[in-house]
N, C-alpha and C positions, 0 to 999 in steps of 0.2 A: 722605278712606277713605285716601285712596294718600298723604298727606305722613305719615299716623298709620302709614304699613304702611316707609314708607323711616326713618323716624326709628326704629321700632324694626328694620327691618334692619339699621340704621349701630349703636345701641349692643347689638345680640348680635354682633355683627364685632367689636366694639369687646372684649367679655366675650371672646371668643372669640383674638383677639389678644392681650390680656394673660393670658391663660390660659399660651396656648399659651409665650410669653416666661417665665414664672414658671416653667413647668413647663420651661423647658429650662436656668435659672438654674439650679432644683435637680437638675437632673438630673447637672449637670458641675459642682454644690456653688459656683458662683458665690455670692457674699458681696452683690454687688447686680447688676439684673439693667437697670439702664435702659439702658446702654450697647448690648443687645439687641434695642430698641422697633427701632429704624431698616430694618438687616438683617430685623427680623421682616417688621414692613412691607413689603419690599422683596419677601423670600422672598414672601410674601400673596398681593402684588398681582401677582408674575408666575405664579404656578401659577395662580392664578383664570382668566386668559387662556388658560393652556395645559389647563388642564382645562374649561374652557366657551367657546370661542369664539363664542359666540352662543347670540340664544332661538331658534336653528333646532334648535338642537343638545340643547337645554336639553328643547325639547319632546320631539323625538323617542326622545333614550333617555333621560329620567328619569323625567318621566312616568308613562308604563305598567309604571311595577319602584315609586314611591311611596309605595303602600300594606302590601307587602310591607316594604320599610326602614321605613314607619313604625311597622308594628306591631312588628317584630321592636327597634329602638331604644329607642322609648315603652312595651311592653309585656314582652316575655323577657328582653331583659336586667337590667332591673332585678327584674324573677324568679329570675333566675338569682343574683342579686349578691345576692337574700331567703334562698335556699335556700341558698347558701353561708354566710352570713352567721351563720343557724340552726344550722346543723351546726355551724360553727366553736364557737358559745355553746354547743350541748350538749354536743359534745368536753372544751372548758373545762371548762363545771362538773362532766364524773367527772371530768376530771383531780383539781381539788381534791379530791373525795370521796373516794378515796383516797389 
């Protein structure tokens, strides 16, 4: 169980790092992203140690608010995005009629 958790956490972190690197490359309209991998990795490593200095800090600060965070990110934010998409589709359909 612990090894599955570690492997899944590693892959999730790598996907986030890849998305961050690709996003930065697209933000600055770069043709290649490969040279951003090392600086991005170093930045993420440094910020991880800064944001969460230890397990005790995480237990004291993160755990009490995890339900609120999880609800916001997994239910409210996608719901708002669906509402905005539906509104834009409806406005686009009205513009096509007139």
